[in-house]
TIRO-2110 file (N, C-alpha, C; in Angstrom, 1 decimal):
// TIRO-2110
-13.3, -33.4, 9.1, N, 1, A
-13.3, -31.9, 8.8, CA, 1, A
-12.2, -31.8, 7.8, C, 1, A
-12.0, -30.3, 7.5, N, 2, A
-11.2, -29.9, 6.7, CA, 2, A
-9.9, -29.1, 7.5, C, 2, A
-8.7, -29.4, 7.1, N, 3, A
-7.6, -28.5, 7.9, CA, 3, A
-6.6, -27.9, 7.0, C, 3, A
-6.5, -26.7, 7.1, N, 4, A
-5.7, -25.9, 6.0, CA, 4, A
-4.4, -25.9, 6.5, C, 4, A
-3.6, -26.1, 5.4, N, 5, A
-2.3, -26.3, 6.0, CA, 5, A
-1.3, -25.4, 4.7, C, 5, A
-0.5, -25.0, 4.9, N, 6, A
0.5, -24.3, 3.7, CA, 6, A
1.3, -25.2, 3.0, C, 6, A
2.3, -24.7, 2.0, N, 7, A
3.1, -25.3, 1.1, CA, 7, A
4.2, -24.7, 1.1, C, 7, A
5.4, -25.5, 1.7, N, 8, A
5.6, -26.9, 2.0, CA, 8, A
5.3, -27.0, 3.5, C, 8, A
4.6, -27.9, 4.0, N, 9, A
4.3, -28.1, 5.4, CA, 9, A
4.1, -29.7, 5.7, C, 9, A
3.8, -29.8, 7.0, N, 10, A
3.6, -31.1, 7.6, CA, 10, A
2.1, -31.2, 8.4, C, 10, A
1.4, -32.1, 8.4, N, 11, A
0.1, -32.1, 9.3, CA, 11, A
0.2, -33.6, 9.7, C, 11, A
0.3, -33.7, 10.9, N, 12, A
0.1, -34.8, 11.7, CA, 12, A
-1.5, -35.3, 12.5, C, 12, A
-2.0, -36.4, 12.1, N, 13, A
-3.1, -36.5, 12.6, CA, 13, A
-2.9, -37.7, 13.6, C, 13, A
-3.1, -37.2, 14.9, N, 14, A
-2.5, -38.4, 15.8, CA, 14, A
-4.0, -38.8, 17.1, C, 14, A
-4.6, -39.5, 16.6, N, 15, A
-6.0, -39.8, 17.4, CA, 15, A
-5.3, -40.9, 18.5, C, 15, A
-5.9, -40.4, 19.8, N, 16, A
-5.6, -41.4, 20.9, CA, 16, A
-6.7, -42.3, 21.0, C, 16, A
-6.7, -43.4, 21.8, N, 17, A
-7.8, -44.5, 21.6, CA, 17, A
-9.0, -43.9, 21.9, C, 17, A
-9.7, -44.5, 21.0, N, 18, A
-11.5, -43.8, 20.7, CA, 18, A
-11.6, -42.4, 20.3, C, 18, A
-10.4, -41.8, 20.0, N, 19, A
-10.6, -40.4, 19.4, CA, 19, A
-10.7, -40.3, 18.0, C, 19, A
-10.8, -39.1, 17.5, N, 20, A
-11.1, -39.0, 16.0, CA, 20, A
-10.3, -37.8, 15.6, C, 20, A
-9.9, -37.9, 14.3, N, 21, A
-9.4, -36.5, 13.6, CA, 21, A
-9.7, -36.6, 12.3, C, 21, A
-11.0, -35.7, 12.5, N, 22, A
-11.9, -35.4, 11.2, CA, 22, A
-12.7, -36.8, 11.2, C, 22, A
-12.9, -37.4, 10.0, N, 23, A
-13.6, -38.7, 10.1, CA, 23, A
-12.7, -39.8, 10.3, C, 23, A
-11.2, -39.4, 10.5, N, 24, A
-10.3, -40.5, 10.8, CA, 24, A
-10.5, -41.1, 12.1, C, 24, A
-10.6, -42.6, 12.5, N, 25, A
-11.0, -43.2, 13.6, CA, 25, A
-10.2, -44.4, 13.7, C, 25, A
-9.0, -44.4, 14.3, N, 26, A
-8.4, -45.6, 14.6, CA, 26, A
-8.2, -45.8, 16.1, C, 26, A
-7.9, -47.4, 16.4, N, 27, A
-7.6, -47.4, 17.9, CA, 27, A
-6.3, -47.6, 17.9, C, 27, A
-5.9, -47.5, 19.4, N, 28, A
-4.7, -47.3, 19.5, CA, 28, A
-3.9, -46.0, 19.3, C, 28, A
-2.7, -46.2, 19.4, N, 29, A
-2.1, -44.7, 19.2, CA, 29, A
-1.2, -44.8, 17.9, C, 29, A
-1.7, -44.0, 16.9, N, 30, A
-1.6, -43.8, 15.6, CA, 30, A
-1.2, -42.6, 15.0, C, 30, A
-0.3, -42.3, 14.5, N, 31, A
0.2, -41.0, 13.9, CA, 31, A
0.1, -41.4, 12.4, C, 31, A
-0.2, -40.4, 11.5, N, 32, A
-0.6, -40.4, 10.1, CA, 32, A
0.4, -38.7, 9.9, C, 32, A
1.3, -38.9, 9.2, N, 33, A
1.9, -37.9, 8.7, CA, 33, A
1.8, -37.5, 7.1, C, 33, A
1.5, -36.3, 6.7, N, 34, A
1.2, -36.0, 5.5, CA, 34, A
2.0, -34.9, 4.9, C, 34, A
3.1, -35.2, 4.5, N, 35, A
3.8, -33.9, 3.7, CA, 35, A
3.3, -33.6, 2.5, C, 35, A
3.3, -32.2, 2.2, N, 36, A
2.7, -31.7, 1.0, CA, 36, A
3.9, -31.0, 0.7, C, 36, A
3.8, -31.2, -1.0, N, 37, A
5.0, -30.6, -1.8, CA, 37, A
4.7, -29.4, -2.6, C, 37, A
5.5, -28.8, -3.0, N, 38, A
5.3, -27.8, -4.3, CA, 38, A
4.4, -28.2, -5.2, C, 38, A
4.6, -29.5, -6.0, N, 39, A
3.8, -30.1, -6.6, CA, 39, A
2.3, -30.7, -6.3, C, 39, A
1.9, -30.7, -5.1, N, 40, A
0.8, -30.8, -4.3, CA, 40, A
-0.5, -30.0, -5.1, C, 40, A
-1.2, -30.4, -5.8, N, 41, A
-2.4, -29.5, -6.1, CA, 41, A
-3.3, -28.8, -5.0, C, 41, A
-3.5, -27.7, -5.4, N, 42, A
-4.2, -26.8, -4.3, CA, 42, A
-5.6, -27.4, -4.1, C, 42, A
-6.2, -27.1, -3.0, N, 43, A
-7.6, -27.8, -2.8, CA, 43, A
-7.8, -29.0, -2.0, C, 43, A
-9.1, -29.4, -2.0, N, 44, A
-9.4, -30.6, -1.0, CA, 44, A
-8.6, -31.9, -1.4, C, 44, A
-8.0, -32.5, -0.2, N, 45, A
-7.4, -33.7, -0.6, CA, 45, A
-7.9, -34.8, 0.2, C, 45, A
-7.6, -36.2, -0.2, N, 46, A
-8.1, -37.2, 0.8, CA, 46, A
-7.0, -37.8, 1.2, C, 46, A
-7.0, -38.2, 2.3, N, 47, A
-5.7, -39.0, 3.1, CA, 47, A
-6.6, -40.2, 3.6, C, 47, A
-6.0, -41.4, 3.1, N, 48, A
-6.4, -42.9, 3.7, CA, 48, A
-5.4, -43.5, 4.5, C, 48, A
-5.9, -44.2, 5.6, N, 49, A
-4.9, -44.9, 6.4, CA, 49, A
-5.3, -46.2, 6.4, C, 49, A
-4.6, -47.3, 6.1, N, 50, A
-5.0, -48.6, 6.3, CA, 50, A
-4.1, -49.4, 7.3, C, 50, A
-4.8, -50.3, 8.1, N, 51, A
-3.7, -51.1, 9.3, CA, 51, A
-4.3, -52.3, 9.1, C, 51, A
-3.8, -53.1, 10.0, N, 52, A
-3.7, -54.7, 10.0, CA, 52, A
-4.0, -55.3, 8.2, C, 52, A
-3.1, -55.1, 7.6, N, 53, A
-3.2, -55.6, 6.0, CA, 53, A
-4.8, -55.4, 5.7, C, 53, A
-5.1, -54.2, 5.5, N, 54, A
-6.5, -53.8, 5.0, CA, 54, A
-7.8, -53.9, 6.0, C, 54, A
-7.5, -54.8, 6.9, N, 55, A
-8.7, -55.0, 8.0, CA, 55, A
-9.3, -54.0, 8.5, C, 55, A
-8.5, -52.7, 8.7, N, 56, A
-8.9, -51.6, 9.1, CA, 56, A
-8.5, -50.3, 8.5, C, 56, A
-9.5, -49.3, 7.8, N, 57, A
-9.1, -48.3, 7.2, CA, 57, A
-10.1, -47.1, 7.5, C, 57, A
-9.4, -45.8, 7.2, N, 58, A
-9.9, -45.0, 7.2, CA, 58, A
-9.7, -43.7, 6.6, C, 58, A
-10.5, -42.5, 6.4, N, 59, A
-9.7, -41.4, 5.7, CA, 59, A
-10.0, -40.1, 6.2, C, 59, A
-9.3, -39.1, 5.8, N, 60, A
-9.4, -37.6, 6.4, CA, 60, A
-9.4, -37.0, 5.1, C, 60, A
-9.9, -35.7, 5.1, N, 61, A
-9.9, -34.4, 4.1, CA, 61, A
-8.8, -33.4, 4.7, C, 61, A
-8.1, -33.1, 3.6, N, 62, A
-7.1, -31.9, 3.9, CA, 62, A
-7.6, -31.1, 2.9, C, 62, A
-7.4, -29.7, 3.3, N, 63, A
-7.5, -28.7, 2.4, CA, 63, A
-5.9, -28.2, 2.1, C, 63, A
-5.3, -28.3, 1.0, N, 64, A
-4.1, -27.8, 0.8, CA, 64, A
-4.2, -26.3, 0.2, C, 64, A
-3.7, -25.5, 0.8, N, 65, A
-3.8, -24.0, 0.6, CA, 65, A
-2.2, -23.5, 0.2, C, 65, A
-2.5, -22.6, -0.8, N, 66, A
-1.4, -22.2, -1.3, CA, 66, A
-1.5, -20.5, -1.2, C, 66, A
-0.4, -19.8, -1.0, N, 67, A
-0.6, -18.5, -0.8, CA, 67, A
-0.6, -17.7, -2.4, C, 67, A
-1.4, -16.7, -2.3, N, 68, A
-1.8, -15.9, -3.6, CA, 68, A
-0.3, -15.4, -4.3, C, 68, A
-0.4, -15.3, -5.4, N, 69, A
0.7, -14.8, -6.0, CA, 69, A
0.2, -13.1, -6.4, C, 69, A
1.3, -12.3, -6.1, N, 70, A
0.7, -10.9, -5.5, CA, 70, A
1.3, -9.7, -6.5, C, 70, A
1.0, -9.0, -7.3, N, 71, A
1.8, -7.9, -7.6, CA, 71, A
1.0, -6.5, -7.2, C, 71, A
1.9, -5.7, -6.7, N, 72, A
1.4, -4.4, -6.3, CA, 72, A
1.3, -3.4, -7.5, C, 72, A
2.0, -3.7, -8.8, N, 73, A
1.8, -2.9, -10.0, CA, 73, A
3.2, -2.1, -9.8, C, 73, A
3.0, -1.0, -10.5, N, 74, A
3.7, 0.0, -10.7, CA, 74, A
5.1, -0.2, -11.6, C, 74, A
6.4, 0.4, -11.5, N, 75, A
6.6, 1.6, -10.5, CA, 75, A
5.7, 2.8, -11.2, C, 75, A
5.5, 3.4, -10.1, N, 76, A
4.6, 4.8, -10.1, CA, 76, A
5.3, 6.2, -10.4, C, 76, A
4.8, 7.1, -11.1, N, 77, A
5.1, 8.4, -10.8, CA, 77, A
4.2, 9.1, -10.9, C, 77, A
4.3, 10.3, -9.8, N, 78, A
3.2, 11.2, -9.7, CA, 78, A
3.8, 12.4, -8.9, C, 78, A
3.0, 13.6, -9.3, N, 79, A
3.5, 14.8, -8.7, CA, 79, A
2.9, 14.9, -7.3, C, 79, A
3.9, 15.6, -6.5, N, 80, A
3.4, 15.8, -5.1, CA, 80, A
2.2, 16.5, -4.9, C, 80, A
1.4, 16.2, -3.9, N, 81, A
0.2, 16.6, -3.6, CA, 81, A
-1.1, 16.0, -4.3, C, 81, A
-0.7, 15.1, -5.4, N, 82, A
-1.7, 14.7, -6.3, CA, 82, A
-2.3, 13.4, -6.1, C, 82, A
-3.4, 13.0, -6.5, N, 83, A
-4.2, 11.7, -6.4, CA, 83, A
-3.6, 10.8, -7.2, C, 83, A
-3.1, 9.6, -6.5, N, 84, A
-2.7, 8.4, -7.2, CA, 84, A
-3.6, 7.2, -7.3, C, 84, A
-4.1, 6.4, -8.2, N, 85, A
-4.5, 5.2, -8.0, CA, 85, A
-3.5, 4.1, -8.1, C, 85, A
-3.4, 3.2, -7.2, N, 86, A
-2.6, 2.2, -7.3, CA, 86, A
-3.3, 0.9, -8.2, C, 86, A
-2.6, 0.0, -8.6, N, 87, A
-3.2, -1.1, -9.4, CA, 87, A
-2.8, -2.4, -8.8, C, 87, A
-3.2, -3.0, -7.7, N, 88, A
-2.7, -4.3, -7.0, CA, 88, A
-3.7, -5.2, -8.0, C, 88, A
-3.1, -6.6, -7.9, N, 89, A
-3.5, -7.6, -8.2, CA, 89, A
-3.0, -8.9, -7.9, C, 89, A
-3.8, -10.1, -7.6, N, 90, A
-3.5, -11.3, -7.3, CA, 90, A
-4.1, -12.4, -7.9, C, 90, A
-3.5, -13.7, -8.0, N, 91, A
-4.2, -14.7, -8.4, CA, 91, A
-4.1, -16.0, -7.2, C, 91, A
-5.1, -16.7, -7.1, N, 92, A
-5.2, -17.7, -6.2, CA, 92, A
-5.9, -18.9, -6.7, C, 92, A
-6.1, -20.0, -5.7, N, 93, A
-6.9, -20.9, -6.1, CA, 93, A
-8.5, -20.5, -6.3, C, 93, A
-8.8, -20.9, -7.3, N, 94, A
-10.2, -20.7, -7.8, CA, 94, A
-11.4, -20.8, -6.8, C, 94, A
-12.3, -20.1, -6.4, N, 95, A
-13.3, -20.2, -5.3, CA, 95, A
-12.9, -19.4, -4.2, C, 95, A
-11.6, -19.1, -3.8, N, 96, A
-11.0, -18.6, -2.6, CA, 96, A
-11.4, -16.9, -2.4, C, 96, A
-11.8, -16.4, -1.4, N, 97, A
-12.0, -14.9, -1.4, CA, 97, A
-10.8, -14.0, -0.9, C, 97, A
-10.1, -12.8, -1.7, N, 98, A
-8.9, -12.3, -1.4, CA, 98, A
-9.0, -11.1, -0.6, C, 98, A
-8.4, -10.8, 0.3, N, 99, A
-8.5, -9.5, 1.2, CA, 99, A
-7.5, -8.7, 0.7, C, 99, A
-7.3, -7.4, 0.3, N, 100, A
-6.1, -6.5, -0.1, CA, 100, A
-5.7, -5.3, 1.0, C, 100, A
-4.7, -5.1, 1.4, N, 101, A
-4.2, -4.3, 2.1, CA, 101, A
-3.1, -3.8, 2.1, C, 101, A
-2.9, -2.5, 2.0, N, 102, A
-1.8, -1.6, 1.6, CA, 102, A
-1.0, -1.1, 2.8, C, 102, A
0.3, -1.1, 2.8, N, 103, A
1.1, -0.5, 3.7, CA, 103, A
1.8, 0.6, 2.9, C, 103, A
1.5, 2.0, 3.3, N, 104, A
1.9, 3.2, 2.5, CA, 104, A
3.0, 3.9, 3.2, C, 104, A
3.2, 3.2, 4.6, N, 105, A
4.6, 3.9, 5.1, CA, 105, A
4.1, 4.9, 5.9, C, 105, A
5.1, 5.1, 7.2, N, 106, A
4.5, 6.1, 7.8, CA, 106, A
3.2, 5.8, 8.6, C, 106, A
2.8, 4.7, 8.7, N, 107, A
1.5, 4.5, 9.4, CA, 107, A
0.3, 4.7, 8.7, C, 107, A
0.4, 4.9, 7.7, N, 108, A
-0.5, 5.2, 6.5, CA, 108, A
-1.1, 3.9, 5.7, C, 108, A
-2.2, 3.3, 5.8, N, 109, A
-2.6, 2.4, 5.1, CA, 109, A
-3.9, 2.6, 4.0, C, 109, A
-4.1, 1.6, 3.2, N, 110, A
-5.6, 1.4, 2.3, CA, 110, A
-5.9, 0.3, 2.2, C, 110, A
-7.2, 0.1, 1.5, N, 111, A
-7.6, -1.2, 1.3, CA, 111, A
-8.0, -1.3, -0.1, C, 111, A
-8.3, -2.4, -0.5, N, 112, A
-9.1, -2.7, -1.7, CA, 112, A
-7.7, -2.8, -2.8, C, 112, A
-8.0, -3.6, -4.0, N, 113, A
-7.0, -3.9, -5.3, CA, 113, A
-6.5, -2.3, -5.6, C, 113, A
-7.4, -1.3, -6.0, N, 114, A
-7.2, -0.3, -6.6, CA, 114, A
-7.2, 1.0, -5.7, C, 114, A
-6.7, 1.3, -4.6, N, 115, A
-7.0, 2.3, -3.7, CA, 115, A
-6.6, 3.6, -4.6, C, 115, A
-7.0, 4.8, -4.3, N, 116, A
-6.6, 6.1, -4.8, CA, 116, A
-5.9, 6.6, -3.4, C, 116, A
-4.8, 7.5, -3.3, N, 117, A
-4.0, 7.8, -2.4, CA, 117, A
-3.6, 9.4, -2.7, C, 117, A
-3.3, 10.1, -1.8, N, 118, A
-2.7, 11.4, -2.0, CA, 118, A
-1.3, 11.5, -1.6, C, 118, A
-0.3, 11.7, -2.7, N, 119, A
1.2, 11.4, -2.4, CA, 119, A
1.5, 12.6, -1.8, C, 119, A
2.6, 12.4, -1.0, N, 120, A
3.4, 13.2, 0.1, CA, 120, A
4.1, 14.3, -0.9, C, 120, A
5.2, 14.9, -0.3, N, 121, A
6.2, 15.8, -0.5, CA, 121, A
7.1, 15.3, -1.9, C, 121, A
7.5, 16.0, -2.8, N, 122, A
8.8, 15.6, -3.4, CA, 122, A
9.6, 16.6, -3.4, C, 122, A
10.8, 16.4, -4.1, N, 123, A
11.1, 15.1, -4.8, CA, 123, A
11.4, 14.0, -3.6, C, 123, A
10.8, 12.7, -3.8, N, 124, A
11.2, 11.8, -2.7, CA, 124, A
10.6, 10.3, -3.4, C, 124, A
10.9, 9.5, -2.7, N, 125, A
10.5, 8.0, -3.2, CA, 125, A
9.9, 7.4, -2.0, C, 125, A
8.7, 6.6, -2.4, N, 126, A
8.0, 6.2, -1.3, CA, 126, A
7.8, 4.8, -1.8, C, 126, A
7.9, 4.0, -0.8, N, 127, A
7.7, 2.5, -1.2, CA, 127, A
6.4, 2.1, -0.3, C, 127, A
5.4, 1.2, -1.3, N, 128, A
4.3, 0.8, -0.6, CA, 128, A
4.0, -0.8, -0.7, C, 128, A
3.7, -1.5, 0.1, N, 129, A
3.5, -2.8, 0.2, CA, 129, A
2.0, -3.3, 0.0, C, 129, A
1.8, -4.2, -0.7, N, 130, A
0.7, -4.7, -0.9, CA, 130, A
0.5, -6.2, -0.3, C, 130, A
-0.4, -6.4, 0.6, N, 131, A
-0.4, -7.9, 1.4, CA, 131, A
-1.7, -8.6, 0.8, C, 131, A
-2.0, -9.4, 0.2, N, 132, A
-3.0, -10.2, 0.0, CA, 132, A
-3.4, -11.5, 0.7, C, 132, A
-4.2, -11.9, 1.3, N, 133, A
-4.6, -13.0, 2.0, CA, 133, A
-6.0, -13.7, 1.5, C, 133, A
-5.9, -14.9, 1.7, N, 134, A
-7.2, -15.6, 0.8, CA, 134, A
-7.9, -16.2, 2.3, C, 134, A
-9.2, -16.4, 2.1, N, 135, A
-10.1, -16.8, 3.1, CA, 135, A
-9.3, -18.0, 4.3, C, 135, A
-8.7, -19.1, 3.7, N, 136, A
-8.1, -20.1, 4.2, CA, 136, A
-7.1, -19.4, 5.4, C, 136, A
-6.3, -18.5, 4.9, N, 137, A
-5.5, -18.0, 5.8, CA, 137, A
-4.0, -17.6, 5.6, C, 137, A
-3.7, -18.1, 4.0, N, 138, A
-2.3, -17.9, 3.6, CA, 138, A
-2.3, -16.5, 2.8, C, 138, A
-1.2, -15.6, 3.1, N, 139, A
-1.0, -14.5, 2.7, CA, 139, A
0.5, -14.3, 1.9, C, 139, A
0.4, -13.4, 0.9, N, 140, A
1.6, -13.1, 0.5, CA, 140, A
1.8, -11.4, 0.1, C, 140, A
2.9, -10.9, 0.0, N, 141, A
3.0, -9.4, -0.1, CA, 141, A
4.2, -9.1, -1.4, C, 141, A
3.9, -7.9, -1.9, N, 142, A
4.5, -7.6, -2.9, CA, 142, A
4.7, -6.1, -3.0, C, 142, A
6.1, -5.5, -2.9, N, 143, A
6.1, -3.9, -2.7, CA, 143, A
6.3, -3.1, -4.2, C, 143, A
6.0, -2.0, -4.3, N, 144, A
6.1, -1.1, -5.3, CA, 144, A
6.6, 0.3, -5.2, C, 144, A
7.3, 0.9, -5.9, N, 145, A
7.9, 2.1, -5.9, CA, 145, A
7.3, 3.4, -6.6, C, 145, A
7.2, 4.6, -5.8, N, 146, A
6.5, 5.6, -6.3, CA, 146, A
7.7, 6.7, -6.2, C, 146, A
7.7, 7.4, -7.4, N, 147, A
8.7, 8.6, -7.6, CA, 147, A
7.6, 9.8, -7.7, C, 147, A
8.2, 10.6, -6.5, N, 148, A
7.1, 11.7, -6.2, CA, 148, A
7.8, 13.0, -6.9, C, 148, A
7.5, 13.8, -7.8, N, 149, A
7.8, 14.9, -8.1, CA, 149, A
7.8, 16.0, -7.6, C, 149, A
8.7, 17.0, -7.6, N, 150, A
8.5, 18.0, -6.9, CA, 150, A
7.6, 19.1, -8.0, C, 150, A
6.9, 19.9, -7.5, N, 151, A
6.0, 20.9, -8.2, CA, 151, A
6.1, 22.4, -7.7, C, 151, A
6.6, 23.1, -8.7, N, 152, A
6.5, 24.9, -8.5, CA, 152, A
5.4, 25.1, -7.8, C, 152, A
5.5, 26.3, -6.9, N, 153, A
4.1, 27.2, -6.6, CA, 153, A
3.6, 28.0, -7.6, C, 153, A
2.4, 28.3, -7.3, N, 154, A
1.6, 29.0, -8.2, CA, 154, A
1.5, 30.4, -7.6, C, 154, A
1.7, 31.2, -8.4, N, 155, A
1.7, 32.7, -7.7, CA, 155, A
0.8, 33.6, -8.4, C, 155, A
0.1, 34.7, -7.6, N, 156, A
-0.6, 35.8, -8.0, CA, 156, A
-0.1, 37.0, -7.5, C, 156, A
-0.1, 37.9, -8.0, N, 157, A
-0.1, 39.5, -7.6, CA, 157, A
-1.2, 39.9, -7.2, C, 157, A
-1.2, 40.3, -6.0, N, 158, A
-2.4, 40.8, -5.1, CA, 158, A
-2.4, 42.4, -5.4, C, 158, A
-1.4, 43.1, -5.1, N, 159, A
-1.2, 44.4, -5.3, CA, 159, A
0.0, 45.0, -5.7, C, 159, A
0.5, 45.9, -6.5, N, 160, A
-0.6, 46.7, -6.9, CA, 160, A
-1.5, 46.2, -7.7, C, 160, A
-2.6, 46.6, -8.2, N, 161, A
-3.4, 46.0, -9.4, CA, 161, A
-3.1, 46.4, -10.5, C, 161, A
-3.3, 45.7, -11.6, N, 162, A
-2.7, 46.1, -13.0, CA, 162, A
-3.3, 47.3, -13.6, C, 162, A
-2.3, 48.1, -13.8, N, 163, A
-2.8, 49.6, -14.4, CA, 163, A
-2.9, 50.8, -13.6, C, 163, A
-2.4, 50.3, -12.1, N, 164, A
-2.4, 51.5, -11.2, CA, 164, A
-1.6, 52.4, -11.1, C, 164, A
-1.8, 53.7, -10.9, N, 165, A
-1.0, 55.0, -11.1, CA, 165, A
-0.5, 55.4, -9.7, C, 165, A
0.6, 55.7, -9.5, N, 166, A
1.2, 56.3, -8.1, CA, 166, A
2.2, 57.5, -8.5, C, 166, A
2.1, 58.3, -7.6, N, 167, A
3.0, 59.6, -8.0, CA, 167, A
4.5, 59.3, -7.6, C, 167, A
5.2, 60.0, -7.9, N, 168, A
6.8, 60.0, -7.7, CA, 168, A
7.1, 60.2, -6.3, C, 168, A
7.8, 59.0, -5.9, N, 169, A
8.2, 59.0, -4.2, CA, 169, A
7.2, 58.3, -3.4, C, 169, A
6.3, 57.6, -4.2, N, 170, A
5.6, 56.9, -3.1, CA, 170, A
5.8, 55.8, -2.7, C, 170, A
5.6, 55.2, -1.5, N, 171, A
6.0, 54.0, -1.0, CA, 171, A
4.8, 53.0, -1.7, C, 171, A
5.1, 52.1, -2.5, N, 172, A
4.0, 51.2, -3.2, CA, 172, A
4.2, 49.8, -2.5, C, 172, A
3.4, 49.2, -2.0, N, 173, A
3.2, 47.9, -1.3, CA, 173, A
2.9, 47.0, -2.3, C, 173, A
3.9, 46.1, -2.3, N, 174, A
4.0, 44.9, -3.1, CA, 174, A
3.7, 43.7, -2.5, C, 174, A
2.5, 43.1, -2.9, N, 175, A
1.8, 41.6, -2.0, CA, 175, A
1.4, 40.7, -2.8, C, 175, A
1.8, 39.5, -2.9, N, 176, A
1.8, 38.4, -3.7, CA, 176, A
1.3, 37.3, -3.1, C, 176, A
0.4, 36.3, -3.4, N, 177, A
0.2, 35.1, -2.8, CA, 177, A
0.9, 33.8, -3.5, C, 177, A
0.9, 32.8, -2.9, N, 178, A
1.5, 31.6, -3.4, CA, 178, A
0.9, 30.6, -2.9, C, 178, A
0.5, 29.2, -3.5, N, 179, A
0.2, 28.0, -3.2, CA, 179, A
1.2, 26.9, -3.6, C, 179, A
1.1, 25.9, -2.8, N, 180, A
2.4, 25.0, -3.1, CA, 180, A
1.6, 23.6, -2.9, C, 180, A
1.4, 22.6, -3.7, N, 181, A
1.0, 21.3, -3.0, CA, 181, A
1.9, 20.4, -2.3, C, 181, A
3.0, 21.0, -2.0, N, 182, A
4.2, 20.3, -1.1, CA, 182, A
3.9, 21.1, 0.2, C, 182, A
3.0, 20.7, 1.0, N, 183, A
2.9, 21.1, 2.2, CA, 183, A
3.9, 21.5, 3.2, C, 183, A
5.1, 20.6, 2.9, N, 184, A
6.0, 20.7, 3.8, CA, 184, A
7.3, 21.6, 3.2, C, 184, A
7.1, 22.1, 2.0, N, 185, A
8.1, 22.8, 1.2, CA, 185, A
8.0, 24.3, 2.2, C, 185, A
9.4, 25.1, 2.1, N, 186, A
9.3, 26.2, 2.7, CA, 186, A
10.1, 27.1, 1.3, C, 186, A
9.7, 28.4, 1.4, N, 187, A
9.8, 29.1, 0.2, CA, 187, A
10.7, 30.4, 0.3, C, 187, A
11.4, 31.0, -0.9, N, 188, A
11.9, 32.4, -0.8, CA, 188, A
11.3, 33.0, -1.9, C, 188, A
11.3, 34.3, -2.0, N, 189, A
10.8, 35.1, -3.0, CA, 189, A
11.5, 36.2, -3.3, C, 189, A
11.5, 37.0, -4.5, N, 190, A
12.1, 38.1, -4.9, CA, 190, A
10.7, 38.9, -5.8, C, 190, A
10.8, 40.1, -5.6, N, 191, A
10.0, 41.0, -6.8, CA, 191, A
11.0, 41.8, -7.6, C, 191, A
10.7, 42.0, -8.8, N, 192, A
11.3, 42.5, -9.6, CA, 192, A
10.3, 43.8, -10.3, C, 192, A
10.7, 45.1, -10.1, N, 193, A
10.1, 46.4, -10.4, CA, 193, A
11.1, 47.1, -11.4, C, 193, A
10.7, 47.0, -12.8, N, 194, A
11.8, 47.6, -14.0, CA, 194, A
13.0, 46.9, -13.8, C, 194, A
14.1, 47.6, -13.1, N, 195, A
15.3, 47.1, -13.1, CA, 195, A
16.0, 46.7, -11.9, C, 195, A
14.8, 47.0, -10.5, N, 196, A
14.8, 46.8, -9.2, CA, 196, A
14.5, 45.5, -8.9, C, 196, A
15.4, 44.9, -8.1, N, 197, A
15.0, 43.4, -7.5, CA, 197, A
15.1, 43.7, -5.9, C, 197, A
13.7, 43.3, -5.5, N, 198, A
13.9, 43.3, -3.9, CA, 198, A
13.4, 42.0, -3.2, C, 198, A
14.0, 41.6, -2.2, N, 199, A
13.8, 40.5, -1.5, CA, 199, A
12.2, 40.3, -1.0, C, 199, A
11.6, 39.6, -1.2, N, 200, A
10.2, 39.4, -0.3, CA, 200, A
10.1, 39.0, 1.1, C, 200, A
9.4, 39.6, 1.7, N, 201, A
9.2, 38.9, 3.2, CA, 201, A
8.0, 37.7, 3.0, C, 201, A
8.2, 36.4, 3.4, N, 202, A
7.6, 35.4, 3.2, CA, 202, A
6.7, 35.2, 4.4, C, 202, A
5.4, 35.0, 4.4, N, 203, A
4.4, 34.5, 5.5, CA, 203, A
3.9, 33.2, 4.9, C, 203, A
4.1, 32.3, 5.9, N, 204, A
3.6, 31.0, 5.0, CA, 204, A
3.4, 29.9, 6.1, C, 204, A
2.3, 29.2, 5.6, N, 205, A
1.8, 27.8, 6.2, CA, 205, A
1.5, 26.6, 5.5, C, 205, A
1.7, 25.4, 5.9, N, 206, A
1.8, 24.1, 5.1, CA, 206, A
2.0, 24.3, 3.3, C, 206, A
2.9, 25.2, 3.1, N, 207, A
3.5, 25.4, 1.9, CA, 207, A
2.7, 26.6, 1.1, C, 207, A
2.0, 27.2, 1.8, N, 208, A
1.1, 28.4, 1.2, CA, 208, A
1.2, 29.6, 1.9, C, 208, A
1.1, 30.7, 1.1, N, 209, A
1.3, 31.8, 2.2, CA, 209, A
1.5, 33.3, 1.0, C, 209, A
2.1, 34.1, 1.5, N, 210, A
2.1, 35.5, 1.2, CA, 210, A
3.4, 36.1, 0.8, C, 210, A
3.9, 36.8, -0.1, N, 211, A
5.2, 37.6, -0.3, CA, 211, A
4.9, 39.0, -0.4, C, 211, A
5.8, 39.6, 0.6, N, 212, A
5.6, 41.2, 0.6, CA, 212, A
6.8, 42.0, 0.3, C, 212, A
6.6, 43.1, -0.2, N, 213, A
8.0, 43.9, 0.1, CA, 213, A
7.1, 45.5, -0.4, C, 213, A
8.1, 46.1, -0.2, N, 214, A
7.7, 48.0, -0.8, CA, 214, A
8.6, 48.5, -1.7, C, 214, A
8.4, 49.4, -2.6, N, 215, A
8.8, 50.0, -3.6, CA, 215, A
8.7, 51.4, -3.6, C, 215, A
9.6, 52.4, -3.8, N, 216, A
9.6, 53.8, -3.6, CA, 216, A
9.8, 54.3, -5.0, C, 216, A
END
């Protein structure tokens, strides 16, 4: 059979009387220790054992497996709340199947070589880790940094509407709305009417809400 081992590592084939290890069958108690080195080629390797000066011999096949060489890409830069595509890559022994998994931090994960993720609030720095495993079971990881930029909120005046007319001494309700991709952000606001500046009363949830005041 085939036995997967990593580099560098040691595999011992230890058949007991009348037992076998892969196709290797030796009478008595015999240990065959095979040490792989960084220079050992990846892939199937044949190990031969000979006893009694050539009278008895057998062989076994090992599969020498090396971990993938992984890149998480980056460094990345993105605005808070935006969608960012990660660009992971890996190289490994030809013919092996690779599985990509991402640790985005805070318990969030993604899969595939190039997943699209929604970044969190900024300004902040987020570390992501890409782990790639091949089908014989060797894995390797690499990290990348995402720099998340803070984004200003978008503001709309709801009232008064443009061109509205009010009589002298009238209490004019001022109301605006705002949205912010930073869902954890909190806000303050001010209204300016001519030369008068008024503090806004903020009502918000998840980074968005309204800003109100009254001007006479």
